[in-house]
mmCIF file of the C-alpha atoms, coordinates in Angstrom:
data_MODEL
# 
_entry.id   MODEL 
# 
loop_
_atom_site.group_PDB 
_atom_site.id 
_atom_site.type_symbol 
_atom_site.label_atom_id 
_atom_site.label_alt_id 
_atom_site.label_comp_id 
_atom_site.label_asym_id 
_atom_site.label_entity_id 
_atom_site.label_seq_id 
_atom_site.pdbx_PDB_ins_code 
_atom_site.Cartn_x 
_atom_site.Cartn_y 
_atom_site.Cartn_z 
_atom_site.occupancy 
_atom_site.B_iso_or_equiv 
_atom_site.pdbx_formal_charge 
_atom_site.auth_seq_id 
_atom_site.auth_comp_id 
_atom_site.auth_asym_id 
_atom_site.auth_atom_id 
_atom_site.pdbx_PDB_model_num 
ATOM 1   C CA . UNK A 1 1   ? -0.151  0.399   0.137   1.00 0.00 ? 1   UNK A CA 1 
ATOM 2   C CA . UNK A 1 2   ? 1.462   3.441   -0.555  1.00 0.00 ? 2   UNK A CA 1 
ATOM 3   C CA . UNK A 1 3   ? 4.472   2.009   -2.684  1.00 0.00 ? 3   UNK A CA 1 
ATOM 4   C CA . UNK A 1 4   ? 2.872   1.210   -6.565  1.00 0.00 ? 4   UNK A CA 1 
ATOM 5   C CA . UNK A 1 5   ? 0.597   3.551   -8.126  1.00 0.00 ? 5   UNK A CA 1 
ATOM 6   C CA . UNK A 1 6   ? -2.933  2.234   -9.156  1.00 0.00 ? 6   UNK A CA 1 
ATOM 7   C CA . UNK A 1 7   ? -1.290  1.543   -12.932 1.00 0.00 ? 7   UNK A CA 1 
ATOM 8   C CA . UNK A 1 8   ? 1.300   -0.696  -11.904 1.00 0.00 ? 8   UNK A CA 1 
ATOM 9   C CA . UNK A 1 9   ? -1.137  -2.596  -10.158 1.00 0.00 ? 9   UNK A CA 1 
ATOM 10  C CA . UNK A 1 10  ? -3.237  -2.914  -12.575 1.00 0.00 ? 10  UNK A CA 1 
ATOM 11  C CA . UNK A 1 11  ? -0.418  -4.480  -15.095 1.00 0.00 ? 11  UNK A CA 1 
ATOM 12  C CA . UNK A 1 12  ? 0.952   -6.704  -12.505 1.00 0.00 ? 12  UNK A CA 1 
ATOM 13  C CA . UNK A 1 13  ? -2.461  -8.962  -11.560 1.00 0.00 ? 13  UNK A CA 1 
ATOM 14  C CA . UNK A 1 14  ? -3.404  -8.866  -15.479 1.00 0.00 ? 14  UNK A CA 1 
ATOM 15  C CA . UNK A 1 15  ? 0.061   -10.156 -15.677 1.00 0.00 ? 15  UNK A CA 1 
ATOM 16  C CA . UNK A 1 16  ? -0.686  -12.734 -13.390 1.00 0.00 ? 16  UNK A CA 1 
ATOM 17  C CA . UNK A 1 17  ? -3.949  -13.297 -14.746 1.00 0.00 ? 17  UNK A CA 1 
ATOM 18  C CA . UNK A 1 18  ? -2.698  -14.316 -18.239 1.00 0.00 ? 18  UNK A CA 1 
ATOM 19  C CA . UNK A 1 19  ? 0.202   -16.026 -16.727 1.00 0.00 ? 19  UNK A CA 1 
ATOM 20  C CA . UNK A 1 20  ? -2.797  -18.565 -14.796 1.00 0.00 ? 20  UNK A CA 1 
ATOM 21  C CA . UNK A 1 21  ? -5.048  -19.277 -17.888 1.00 0.00 ? 21  UNK A CA 1 
ATOM 22  C CA . UNK A 1 22  ? -2.329  -19.926 -20.166 1.00 0.00 ? 22  UNK A CA 1 
ATOM 23  C CA . UNK A 1 23  ? -0.497  -22.267 -17.954 1.00 0.00 ? 23  UNK A CA 1 
ATOM 24  C CA . UNK A 1 24  ? -2.196  -23.617 -14.842 1.00 0.00 ? 24  UNK A CA 1 
ATOM 25  C CA . UNK A 1 25  ? -5.784  -23.076 -15.409 1.00 0.00 ? 25  UNK A CA 1 
ATOM 26  C CA . UNK A 1 26  ? -6.077  -26.917 -17.785 1.00 0.00 ? 26  UNK A CA 1 
ATOM 27  C CA . UNK A 1 27  ? -3.197  -29.105 -15.188 1.00 0.00 ? 27  UNK A CA 1 
ATOM 28  C CA . UNK A 1 28  ? -5.853  -28.475 -12.648 1.00 0.00 ? 28  UNK A CA 1 
ATOM 29  C CA . UNK A 1 29  ? -9.497  -29.073 -14.289 1.00 0.00 ? 29  UNK A CA 1 
ATOM 30  C CA . UNK A 1 30  ? -7.860  -32.109 -15.385 1.00 0.00 ? 30  UNK A CA 1 
ATOM 31  C CA . UNK A 1 31  ? -7.481  -32.816 -11.761 1.00 0.00 ? 31  UNK A CA 1 
ATOM 32  C CA . UNK A 1 32  ? -11.327 -32.567 -11.745 1.00 0.00 ? 32  UNK A CA 1 
ATOM 33  C CA . UNK A 1 33  ? -11.236 -28.814 -10.246 1.00 0.00 ? 33  UNK A CA 1 
ATOM 34  C CA . UNK A 1 34  ? -13.639 -26.000 -11.039 1.00 0.00 ? 34  UNK A CA 1 
ATOM 35  C CA . UNK A 1 35  ? -12.004 -23.229 -11.916 1.00 0.00 ? 35  UNK A CA 1 
ATOM 36  C CA . UNK A 1 36  ? -13.599 -19.584 -11.234 1.00 0.00 ? 36  UNK A CA 1 
ATOM 37  C CA . UNK A 1 37  ? -12.313 -16.843 -13.297 1.00 0.00 ? 37  UNK A CA 1 
ATOM 38  C CA . UNK A 1 38  ? -9.667  -14.269 -11.374 1.00 0.00 ? 38  UNK A CA 1 
ATOM 39  C CA . UNK A 1 39  ? -11.519 -11.415 -10.257 1.00 0.00 ? 39  UNK A CA 1 
ATOM 40  C CA . UNK A 1 40  ? -10.083 -8.056  -10.604 1.00 0.00 ? 40  UNK A CA 1 
ATOM 41  C CA . UNK A 1 41  ? -11.021 -5.284  -8.002  1.00 0.00 ? 41  UNK A CA 1 
ATOM 42  C CA . UNK A 1 42  ? -12.511 -2.678  -10.660 1.00 0.00 ? 42  UNK A CA 1 
ATOM 43  C CA . UNK A 1 43  ? -9.812  0.061   -11.778 1.00 0.00 ? 43  UNK A CA 1 
ATOM 44  C CA . UNK A 1 44  ? -10.506 3.874   -11.326 1.00 0.00 ? 44  UNK A CA 1 
ATOM 45  C CA . UNK A 1 45  ? -7.635  5.814   -12.156 1.00 0.00 ? 45  UNK A CA 1 
ATOM 46  C CA . UNK A 1 46  ? -5.370  6.038   -14.782 1.00 0.00 ? 46  UNK A CA 1 
ATOM 47  C CA . UNK A 1 47  ? -2.086  7.131   -15.157 1.00 0.00 ? 47  UNK A CA 1 
ATOM 48  C CA . UNK A 1 48  ? -1.332  11.135  -16.391 1.00 0.00 ? 48  UNK A CA 1 
ATOM 49  C CA . UNK A 1 49  ? -0.634  11.663  -19.521 1.00 0.00 ? 49  UNK A CA 1 
ATOM 50  C CA . UNK A 1 50  ? 3.277   12.500  -19.912 1.00 0.00 ? 50  UNK A CA 1 
ATOM 51  C CA . UNK A 1 51  ? 4.680   15.280  -20.403 1.00 0.00 ? 51  UNK A CA 1 
ATOM 52  C CA . UNK A 1 52  ? 7.672   16.370  -22.235 1.00 0.00 ? 52  UNK A CA 1 
ATOM 53  C CA . UNK A 1 53  ? 10.750  17.793  -21.115 1.00 0.00 ? 53  UNK A CA 1 
ATOM 54  C CA . UNK A 1 54  ? 12.036  21.586  -22.066 1.00 0.00 ? 54  UNK A CA 1 
ATOM 55  C CA . UNK A 1 55  ? 14.095  21.807  -24.936 1.00 0.00 ? 55  UNK A CA 1 
ATOM 56  C CA . UNK A 1 56  ? 16.563  22.906  -22.679 1.00 0.00 ? 56  UNK A CA 1 
ATOM 57  C CA . UNK A 1 57  ? 16.014  19.704  -20.817 1.00 0.00 ? 57  UNK A CA 1 
ATOM 58  C CA . UNK A 1 58  ? 16.140  17.556  -23.765 1.00 0.00 ? 58  UNK A CA 1 
ATOM 59  C CA . UNK A 1 59  ? 19.461  19.358  -24.849 1.00 0.00 ? 59  UNK A CA 1 
ATOM 60  C CA . UNK A 1 60  ? 21.366  18.547  -21.888 1.00 0.00 ? 60  UNK A CA 1 
ATOM 61  C CA . UNK A 1 61  ? 20.177  14.784  -22.347 1.00 0.00 ? 61  UNK A CA 1 
ATOM 62  C CA . UNK A 1 62  ? 21.589  14.876  -25.892 1.00 0.00 ? 62  UNK A CA 1 
ATOM 63  C CA . UNK A 1 63  ? 24.564  16.553  -24.769 1.00 0.00 ? 63  UNK A CA 1 
ATOM 64  C CA . UNK A 1 64  ? 24.833  13.787  -21.708 1.00 0.00 ? 64  UNK A CA 1 
ATOM 65  C CA . UNK A 1 65  ? 24.395  10.859  -24.062 1.00 0.00 ? 65  UNK A CA 1 
ATOM 66  C CA . UNK A 1 66  ? 27.093  12.048  -26.765 1.00 0.00 ? 66  UNK A CA 1 
ATOM 67  C CA . UNK A 1 67  ? 29.548  12.121  -23.778 1.00 0.00 ? 67  UNK A CA 1 
ATOM 68  C CA . UNK A 1 68  ? 28.845  9.063   -22.921 1.00 0.00 ? 68  UNK A CA 1 
ATOM 69  C CA . UNK A 1 69  ? 29.750  7.675   -26.119 1.00 0.00 ? 69  UNK A CA 1 
ATOM 70  C CA . UNK A 1 70  ? 33.585  7.885   -25.496 1.00 0.00 ? 70  UNK A CA 1 
ATOM 71  C CA . UNK A 1 71  ? 33.517  8.382   -21.557 1.00 0.00 ? 71  UNK A CA 1 
ATOM 72  C CA . UNK A 1 72  ? 31.471  5.034   -20.450 1.00 0.00 ? 72  UNK A CA 1 
ATOM 73  C CA . UNK A 1 73  ? 30.367  3.409   -23.302 1.00 0.00 ? 73  UNK A CA 1 
ATOM 74  C CA . UNK A 1 74  ? 29.129  0.146   -21.024 1.00 0.00 ? 74  UNK A CA 1 
ATOM 75  C CA . UNK A 1 75  ? 26.210  2.985   -19.761 1.00 0.00 ? 75  UNK A CA 1 
ATOM 76  C CA . UNK A 1 76  ? 26.127  4.615   -23.348 1.00 0.00 ? 76  UNK A CA 1 
ATOM 77  C CA . UNK A 1 77  ? 24.791  1.320   -24.493 1.00 0.00 ? 77  UNK A CA 1 
ATOM 78  C CA . UNK A 1 78  ? 22.461  0.507   -21.390 1.00 0.00 ? 78  UNK A CA 1 
ATOM 79  C CA . UNK A 1 79  ? 21.326  3.956   -22.118 1.00 0.00 ? 79  UNK A CA 1 
ATOM 80  C CA . UNK A 1 80  ? 21.151  3.354   -26.298 1.00 0.00 ? 80  UNK A CA 1 
ATOM 81  C CA . UNK A 1 81  ? 18.339  1.160   -26.081 1.00 0.00 ? 81  UNK A CA 1 
ATOM 82  C CA . UNK A 1 82  ? 16.466  3.105   -23.848 1.00 0.00 ? 82  UNK A CA 1 
ATOM 83  C CA . UNK A 1 83  ? 16.817  6.432   -25.105 1.00 0.00 ? 83  UNK A CA 1 
ATOM 84  C CA . UNK A 1 84  ? 17.082  5.571   -29.298 1.00 0.00 ? 84  UNK A CA 1 
ATOM 85  C CA . UNK A 1 85  ? 14.712  2.031   -29.335 1.00 0.00 ? 85  UNK A CA 1 
ATOM 86  C CA . UNK A 1 86  ? 11.980  2.510   -26.047 1.00 0.00 ? 86  UNK A CA 1 
ATOM 87  C CA . UNK A 1 87  ? 13.432  -0.552  -24.570 1.00 0.00 ? 87  UNK A CA 1 
ATOM 88  C CA . UNK A 1 88  ? 12.249  -1.445  -20.863 1.00 0.00 ? 88  UNK A CA 1 
ATOM 89  C CA . UNK A 1 89  ? 15.311  -2.030  -18.650 1.00 0.00 ? 89  UNK A CA 1 
ATOM 90  C CA . UNK A 1 90  ? 14.352  -5.844  -18.039 1.00 0.00 ? 90  UNK A CA 1 
ATOM 91  C CA . UNK A 1 91  ? 14.090  -6.726  -21.860 1.00 0.00 ? 91  UNK A CA 1 
ATOM 92  C CA . UNK A 1 92  ? 17.960  -4.674  -21.905 1.00 0.00 ? 92  UNK A CA 1 
ATOM 93  C CA . UNK A 1 93  ? 19.230  -7.168  -19.168 1.00 0.00 ? 93  UNK A CA 1 
ATOM 94  C CA . UNK A 1 94  ? 17.394  -10.112 -21.059 1.00 0.00 ? 94  UNK A CA 1 
ATOM 95  C CA . UNK A 1 95  ? 18.658  -9.137  -24.984 1.00 0.00 ? 95  UNK A CA 1 
ATOM 96  C CA . UNK A 1 96  ? 20.813  -11.480 -26.854 1.00 0.00 ? 96  UNK A CA 1 
ATOM 97  C CA . UNK A 1 97  ? 22.969  -10.550 -29.903 1.00 0.00 ? 97  UNK A CA 1 
ATOM 98  C CA . UNK A 1 98  ? 20.866  -12.880 -31.565 1.00 0.00 ? 98  UNK A CA 1 
ATOM 99  C CA . UNK A 1 99  ? 17.767  -10.389 -31.106 1.00 0.00 ? 99  UNK A CA 1 
ATOM 100 C CA . UNK A 1 100 ? 20.547  -8.299  -33.667 1.00 0.00 ? 100 UNK A CA 1 
ATOM 101 C CA . UNK A 1 101 ? 19.941  -9.415  -37.547 1.00 0.00 ? 101 UNK A CA 1 
ATOM 102 C CA . UNK A 1 102 ? 20.383  -8.619  -40.971 1.00 0.00 ? 102 UNK A CA 1 
ATOM 103 C CA . UNK A 1 103 ? 17.381  -8.064  -42.683 1.00 0.00 ? 103 UNK A CA 1 
ATOM 104 C CA . UNK A 1 104 ? 17.558  -7.239  -46.821 1.00 0.00 ? 104 UNK A CA 1 
ATOM 105 C CA . UNK A 1 105 ? 20.791  -5.407  -45.721 1.00 0.00 ? 105 UNK A CA 1 
ATOM 106 C CA . UNK A 1 106 ? 19.667  -3.446  -42.892 1.00 0.00 ? 106 UNK A CA 1 
ATOM 107 C CA . UNK A 1 107 ? 21.019  -4.234  -39.359 1.00 0.00 ? 107 UNK A CA 1 
ATOM 108 C CA . UNK A 1 108 ? 17.916  -4.557  -37.170 1.00 0.00 ? 108 UNK A CA 1 
ATOM 109 C CA . UNK A 1 109 ? 16.685  -5.064  -33.572 1.00 0.00 ? 109 UNK A CA 1 
ATOM 110 C CA . UNK A 1 110 ? 14.152  -7.612  -33.306 1.00 0.00 ? 110 UNK A CA 1 
ATOM 111 C CA . UNK A 1 111 ? 12.383  -9.506  -29.952 1.00 0.00 ? 111 UNK A CA 1 
ATOM 112 C CA . UNK A 1 112 ? 9.312   -9.378  -27.926 1.00 0.00 ? 112 UNK A CA 1 
ATOM 113 C CA . UNK A 1 113 ? 9.128   -7.266  -24.823 1.00 0.00 ? 113 UNK A CA 1 
ATOM 114 C CA . UNK A 1 114 ? 8.359   -9.422  -22.088 1.00 0.00 ? 114 UNK A CA 1 
ATOM 115 C CA . UNK A 1 115 ? 5.607   -7.027  -20.845 1.00 0.00 ? 115 UNK A CA 1 
ATOM 116 C CA . UNK A 1 116 ? 3.299   -8.258  -24.682 1.00 0.00 ? 116 UNK A CA 1 
ATOM 117 C CA . UNK A 1 117 ? 4.308   -11.889 -24.256 1.00 0.00 ? 117 UNK A CA 1 
ATOM 118 C CA . UNK A 1 118 ? 1.827   -13.153 -22.489 1.00 0.00 ? 118 UNK A CA 1 
ATOM 119 C CA . UNK A 1 119 ? -1.450  -11.211 -23.375 1.00 0.00 ? 119 UNK A CA 1 
ATOM 120 C CA . UNK A 1 120 ? -1.007  -9.340  -27.237 1.00 0.00 ? 120 UNK A CA 1 
ATOM 121 C CA . UNK A 1 121 ? 2.625   -10.312 -28.018 1.00 0.00 ? 121 UNK A CA 1 
ATOM 122 C CA . UNK A 1 122 ? 3.718   -7.735  -30.099 1.00 0.00 ? 122 UNK A CA 1 
ATOM 123 C CA . UNK A 1 123 ? 6.942   -7.434  -31.169 1.00 0.00 ? 123 UNK A CA 1 
ATOM 124 C CA . UNK A 1 124 ? 9.062   -4.889  -32.017 1.00 0.00 ? 124 UNK A CA 1 
ATOM 125 C CA . UNK A 1 125 ? 11.097  -5.038  -35.154 1.00 0.00 ? 125 UNK A CA 1 
ATOM 126 C CA . UNK A 1 126 ? 13.465  -1.449  -35.344 1.00 0.00 ? 126 UNK A CA 1 
ATOM 127 C CA . UNK A 1 127 ? 16.545  -0.389  -37.908 1.00 0.00 ? 127 UNK A CA 1 
ATOM 128 C CA . UNK A 1 128 ? 19.457  0.475   -36.240 1.00 0.00 ? 128 UNK A CA 1 
ATOM 129 C CA . UNK A 1 129 ? 21.515  3.399   -37.965 1.00 0.00 ? 129 UNK A CA 1 
ATOM 130 C CA . UNK A 1 130 ? 25.012  2.615   -38.983 1.00 0.00 ? 130 UNK A CA 1 
ATOM 131 C CA . UNK A 1 131 ? 25.954  4.881   -35.763 1.00 0.00 ? 131 UNK A CA 1 
ATOM 132 C CA . UNK A 1 132 ? 24.704  2.954   -33.455 1.00 0.00 ? 132 UNK A CA 1 
ATOM 133 C CA . UNK A 1 133 ? 25.452  -0.267  -35.179 1.00 0.00 ? 133 UNK A CA 1 
ATOM 134 C CA . UNK A 1 134 ? 29.265  0.883   -35.222 1.00 0.00 ? 134 UNK A CA 1 
ATOM 135 C CA . UNK A 1 135 ? 29.005  1.954   -31.156 1.00 0.00 ? 135 UNK A CA 1 
ATOM 136 C CA . UNK A 1 136 ? 27.528  -1.243  -31.025 1.00 0.00 ? 136 UNK A CA 1 
ATOM 137 C CA . UNK A 1 137 ? 30.575  -3.134  -31.963 1.00 0.00 ? 137 UNK A CA 1 
ATOM 138 C CA . UNK A 1 138 ? 33.119  -1.043  -29.881 1.00 0.00 ? 138 UNK A CA 1 
ATOM 139 C CA . UNK A 1 139 ? 30.432  -1.866  -26.946 1.00 0.00 ? 139 UNK A CA 1 
ATOM 140 C CA . UNK A 1 140 ? 31.026  -5.774  -27.988 1.00 0.00 ? 140 UNK A CA 1 
ATOM 141 C CA . UNK A 1 141 ? 35.044  -5.725  -28.702 1.00 0.00 ? 141 UNK A CA 1 
ATOM 142 C CA . UNK A 1 142 ? 35.166  -4.165  -24.979 1.00 0.00 ? 142 UNK A CA 1 
ATOM 143 C CA . UNK A 1 143 ? 32.939  -6.668  -23.754 1.00 0.00 ? 143 UNK A CA 1 
ATOM 144 C CA . UNK A 1 144 ? 35.551  -9.425  -25.008 1.00 0.00 ? 144 UNK A CA 1 
ATOM 145 C CA . UNK A 1 145 ? 38.759  -6.915  -23.843 1.00 0.00 ? 145 UNK A CA 1 
ATOM 146 C CA . UNK A 1 146 ? 37.051  -6.756  -20.510 1.00 0.00 ? 146 UNK A CA 1 
ATOM 147 C CA . UNK A 1 147 ? 35.469  -10.202 -19.893 1.00 0.00 ? 147 UNK A CA 1 
ATOM 148 C CA . UNK A 1 148 ? 38.018  -11.659 -17.361 1.00 0.00 ? 148 UNK A CA 1 
ATOM 149 C CA . UNK A 1 149 ? 37.066  -8.622  -14.978 1.00 0.00 ? 149 UNK A CA 1 
ATOM 150 C CA . UNK A 1 150 ? 32.989  -8.910  -15.754 1.00 0.00 ? 150 UNK A CA 1 
ATOM 151 C CA . UNK A 1 151 ? 31.309  -11.726 -13.083 1.00 0.00 ? 151 UNK A CA 1 
ATOM 152 C CA . UNK A 1 152 ? 28.758  -11.865 -15.639 1.00 0.00 ? 152 UNK A CA 1 
ATOM 153 C CA . UNK A 1 153 ? 30.406  -12.438 -19.209 1.00 0.00 ? 153 UNK A CA 1 
ATOM 154 C CA . UNK A 1 154 ? 28.053  -14.403 -21.213 1.00 0.00 ? 154 UNK A CA 1 
ATOM 155 C CA . UNK A 1 155 ? 28.797  -14.767 -24.876 1.00 0.00 ? 155 UNK A CA 1 
ATOM 156 C CA . UNK A 1 156 ? 25.453  -14.611 -25.679 1.00 0.00 ? 156 UNK A CA 1 
ATOM 157 C CA . UNK A 1 157 ? 24.575  -11.918 -23.733 1.00 0.00 ? 157 UNK A CA 1 
ATOM 158 C CA . UNK A 1 158 ? 24.273  -8.293  -24.937 1.00 0.00 ? 158 UNK A CA 1 
ATOM 159 C CA . UNK A 1 159 ? 24.200  -6.354  -21.449 1.00 0.00 ? 159 UNK A CA 1 
ATOM 160 C CA . UNK A 1 160 ? 26.697  -8.424  -19.109 1.00 0.00 ? 160 UNK A CA 1 
ATOM 161 C CA . UNK A 1 161 ? 26.536  -5.834  -15.686 1.00 0.00 ? 161 UNK A CA 1 
ATOM 162 C CA . UNK A 1 162 ? 24.685  -5.976  -12.854 1.00 0.00 ? 162 UNK A CA 1 
ATOM 163 C CA . UNK A 1 163 ? 21.446  -3.952  -13.466 1.00 0.00 ? 163 UNK A CA 1 
ATOM 164 C CA . UNK A 1 164 ? 20.846  -2.872  -10.209 1.00 0.00 ? 164 UNK A CA 1 
ATOM 165 C CA . UNK A 1 165 ? 24.659  -0.831  -10.561 1.00 0.00 ? 165 UNK A CA 1 
ATOM 166 C CA . UNK A 1 166 ? 23.986  0.370   -14.099 1.00 0.00 ? 166 UNK A CA 1 
ATOM 167 C CA . UNK A 1 167 ? 20.113  1.649   -13.315 1.00 0.00 ? 167 UNK A CA 1 
ATOM 168 C CA . UNK A 1 168 ? 21.756  2.959   -10.240 1.00 0.00 ? 168 UNK A CA 1 
ATOM 169 C CA . UNK A 1 169 ? 24.222  4.915   -12.195 1.00 0.00 ? 169 UNK A CA 1 
ATOM 170 C CA . UNK A 1 170 ? 21.511  6.591   -14.933 1.00 0.00 ? 170 UNK A CA 1 
ATOM 171 C CA . UNK A 1 171 ? 19.204  7.813   -12.038 1.00 0.00 ? 171 UNK A CA 1 
ATOM 172 C CA . UNK A 1 172 ? 22.142  9.775   -10.423 1.00 0.00 ? 172 UNK A CA 1 
ATOM 173 C CA . UNK A 1 173 ? 22.887  11.013  -14.124 1.00 0.00 ? 173 UNK A CA 1 
ATOM 174 C CA . UNK A 1 174 ? 19.153  11.905  -15.369 1.00 0.00 ? 174 UNK A CA 1 
ATOM 175 C CA . UNK A 1 175 ? 18.840  13.586  -11.613 1.00 0.00 ? 175 UNK A CA 1 
ATOM 176 C CA . UNK A 1 176 ? 22.225  15.224  -12.076 1.00 0.00 ? 176 UNK A CA 1 
ATOM 177 C CA . UNK A 1 177 ? 20.440  16.877  -15.599 1.00 0.00 ? 177 UNK A CA 1 
ATOM 178 C CA . UNK A 1 178 ? 17.169  17.805  -13.552 1.00 0.00 ? 178 UNK A CA 1 
ATOM 179 C CA . UNK A 1 179 ? 14.734  15.139  -13.914 1.00 0.00 ? 179 UNK A CA 1 
ATOM 180 C CA . UNK A 1 180 ? 13.462  13.198  -10.517 1.00 0.00 ? 180 UNK A CA 1 
ATOM 181 C CA . UNK A 1 181 ? 11.684  10.901  -9.526  1.00 0.00 ? 181 UNK A CA 1 
ATOM 182 C CA . UNK A 1 182 ? 13.140  6.730   -8.085  1.00 0.00 ? 182 UNK A CA 1 
ATOM 183 C CA . UNK A 1 183 ? 13.067  5.596   -11.147 1.00 0.00 ? 183 UNK A CA 1 
ATOM 184 C CA . UNK A 1 184 ? 14.245  8.552   -13.665 1.00 0.00 ? 184 UNK A CA 1 
ATOM 185 C CA . UNK A 1 185 ? 15.794  6.067   -16.216 1.00 0.00 ? 185 UNK A CA 1 
ATOM 186 C CA . UNK A 1 186 ? 12.587  5.336   -17.438 1.00 0.00 ? 186 UNK A CA 1 
ATOM 187 C CA . UNK A 1 187 ? 12.456  9.094   -18.545 1.00 0.00 ? 187 UNK A CA 1 
ATOM 188 C CA . UNK A 1 188 ? 14.144  8.019   -21.688 1.00 0.00 ? 188 UNK A CA 1 
ATOM 189 C CA . UNK A 1 189 ? 11.928  5.473   -23.047 1.00 0.00 ? 189 UNK A CA 1 
ATOM 190 C CA . UNK A 1 190 ? 9.239   7.545   -22.604 1.00 0.00 ? 190 UNK A CA 1 
ATOM 191 C CA . UNK A 1 191 ? 11.714  10.417  -24.330 1.00 0.00 ? 191 UNK A CA 1 
ATOM 192 C CA . UNK A 1 192 ? 11.763  8.190   -27.534 1.00 0.00 ? 192 UNK A CA 1 
ATOM 193 C CA . UNK A 1 193 ? 7.935   7.220   -27.684 1.00 0.00 ? 193 UNK A CA 1 
ATOM 194 C CA . UNK A 1 194 ? 6.971   10.666  -27.795 1.00 0.00 ? 194 UNK A CA 1 
ATOM 195 C CA . UNK A 1 195 ? 9.624   12.191  -30.092 1.00 0.00 ? 195 UNK A CA 1 
ATOM 196 C CA . UNK A 1 196 ? 8.406   9.329   -32.567 1.00 0.00 ? 196 UNK A CA 1 
ATOM 197 C CA . UNK A 1 197 ? 5.253   9.820   -31.824 1.00 0.00 ? 197 UNK A CA 1 
ATOM 198 C CA . UNK A 1 198 ? 5.030   13.070  -32.403 1.00 0.00 ? 198 UNK A CA 1 
ATOM 199 C CA . UNK A 1 199 ? 7.469   12.498  -35.350 1.00 0.00 ? 199 UNK A CA 1 
ATOM 200 C CA . UNK A 1 200 ? 5.866   9.714   -36.929 1.00 0.00 ? 200 UNK A CA 1 
ATOM 201 C CA . UNK A 1 201 ? 2.504   8.771   -35.581 1.00 0.00 ? 201 UNK A CA 1 
ATOM 202 C CA . UNK A 1 202 ? 0.963   6.413   -33.328 1.00 0.00 ? 202 UNK A CA 1 
ATOM 203 C CA . UNK A 1 203 ? 1.341   3.539   -35.328 1.00 0.00 ? 203 UNK A CA 1 
ATOM 204 C CA . UNK A 1 204 ? 5.356   3.739   -35.577 1.00 0.00 ? 204 UNK A CA 1 
ATOM 205 C CA . UNK A 1 205 ? 5.196   5.024   -31.510 1.00 0.00 ? 205 UNK A CA 1 
ATOM 206 C CA . UNK A 1 206 ? 3.535   1.500   -30.935 1.00 0.00 ? 206 UNK A CA 1 
ATOM 207 C CA . UNK A 1 207 ? 6.209   -0.210  -33.470 1.00 0.00 ? 207 UNK A CA 1 
ATOM 208 C CA . UNK A 1 208 ? 9.130   0.530   -31.377 1.00 0.00 ? 208 UNK A CA 1 
ATOM 209 C CA . UNK A 1 209 ? 7.826   0.623   -28.104 1.00 0.00 ? 209 UNK A CA 1 
ATOM 210 C CA . UNK A 1 210 ? 5.385   -2.573  -28.689 1.00 0.00 ? 210 UNK A CA 1 
ATOM 211 C CA . UNK A 1 211 ? 3.140   -0.609  -27.056 1.00 0.00 ? 211 UNK A CA 1 
ATOM 212 C CA . UNK A 1 212 ? -0.928  -0.977  -28.083 1.00 0.00 ? 212 UNK A CA 1 
ATOM 213 C CA . UNK A 1 213 ? -1.737  2.212   -29.730 1.00 0.00 ? 213 UNK A CA 1 
ATOM 214 C CA . UNK A 1 214 ? -4.621  2.719   -27.159 1.00 0.00 ? 214 UNK A CA 1 
ATOM 215 C CA . UNK A 1 215 ? -1.468  3.182   -24.344 1.00 0.00 ? 215 UNK A CA 1 
ATOM 216 C CA . UNK A 1 216 ? -0.030  5.290   -26.599 1.00 0.00 ? 216 UNK A CA 1 
ATOM 217 C CA . UNK A 1 217 ? -2.987  7.839   -27.712 1.00 0.00 ? 217 UNK A CA 1 
ATOM 218 C CA . UNK A 1 218 ? -3.930  7.940   -23.270 1.00 0.00 ? 218 UNK A CA 1 
ATOM 219 C CA . UNK A 1 219 ? -0.996  8.520   -21.814 1.00 0.00 ? 219 UNK A CA 1 
ATOM 220 C CA . UNK A 1 220 ? 1.531   10.630  -24.552 1.00 0.00 ? 220 UNK A CA 1 
ATOM 221 C CA . UNK A 1 221 ? 1.003   13.999  -26.402 1.00 0.00 ? 221 UNK A CA 1 
ATOM 222 C CA . UNK A 1 222 ? -2.369  15.228  -26.786 1.00 0.00 ? 222 UNK A CA 1 
ATOM 223 C CA . UNK A 1 223 ? -2.853  13.552  -30.701 1.00 0.00 ? 223 UNK A CA 1 
ATOM 224 C CA . UNK A 1 224 ? -4.884  17.334  -31.017 1.00 0.00 ? 224 UNK A CA 1 
ATOM 225 C CA . UNK A 1 225 ? -1.555  18.962  -30.329 1.00 0.00 ? 225 UNK A CA 1 
ATOM 226 C CA . UNK A 1 226 ? 0.060   17.531  -33.146 1.00 0.00 ? 226 UNK A CA 1 
ATOM 227 C CA . UNK A 1 227 ? -2.662  18.931  -35.825 1.00 0.00 ? 227 UNK A CA 1 
ATOM 228 C CA . UNK A 1 228 ? 0.193   21.229  -36.686 1.00 0.00 ? 228 UNK A CA 1 
ATOM 229 C CA . UNK A 1 229 ? 0.967   23.132  -40.059 1.00 0.00 ? 229 UNK A CA 1 
ATOM 230 C CA . UNK A 1 230 ? 3.941   20.812  -41.565 1.00 0.00 ? 230 UNK A CA 1 
ATOM 231 C CA . UNK A 1 231 ? 6.043   21.946  -44.148 1.00 0.00 ? 231 UNK A CA 1 
ATOM 232 C CA . UNK A 1 232 ? 5.822   19.233  -46.797 1.00 0.00 ? 232 UNK A CA 1 
ATOM 233 C CA . UNK A 1 233 ? 9.660   19.927  -48.226 1.00 0.00 ? 233 UNK A CA 1 
ATOM 234 C CA . UNK A 1 234 ? 11.406  18.850  -45.457 1.00 0.00 ? 234 UNK A CA 1 
ATOM 235 C CA . UNK A 1 235 ? 9.697   14.999  -45.498 1.00 0.00 ? 235 UNK A CA 1 
# 
């Protein structure tokens, strides 16, 4: 009580219900038990709509991110998955090198977000730009060079560090930039989704995040605010 938002609680309960329905219900019925539907209390709240950071704050994030490329490539890699691909921290930790594939000559990130695997089973398939791919290759070389110092090194895993350590470090940096909250690093994912939504619309935002379009429309910027004059010569 008092530790989780209603949205998080609803999400956890729905995940449990989906897991029970998919894996356990039929096993119990085989044993002769009658399984009544799991009842979840009515949900009477919703998440506050995302408030886009100021241009000044976003510029600080950009400068910090660029500097990480040379100062701390391990942190840069973790931040990249959230800021440029809208990944959740848990999905970053589960990411395998096999999730990075080449399709029709283009490097692609391909994975199923853990949050959707029991519900919509939505997958994410998103191109990786050449500059980020070069950074990924540098990071992979760094891993091989430092594998003797890494306790959790596994050649199949993209991320081999301690999750709590890297998230704490990113949270500290984000608060120094001006973000608040216990999970300041999650703002990176939100910045990515909001940016794609603003520039390319809800379908593209849904594609990169793995979230349903309804989630995008209800949580991110008011769609009416996107109705602005577009200079077609820049498209």
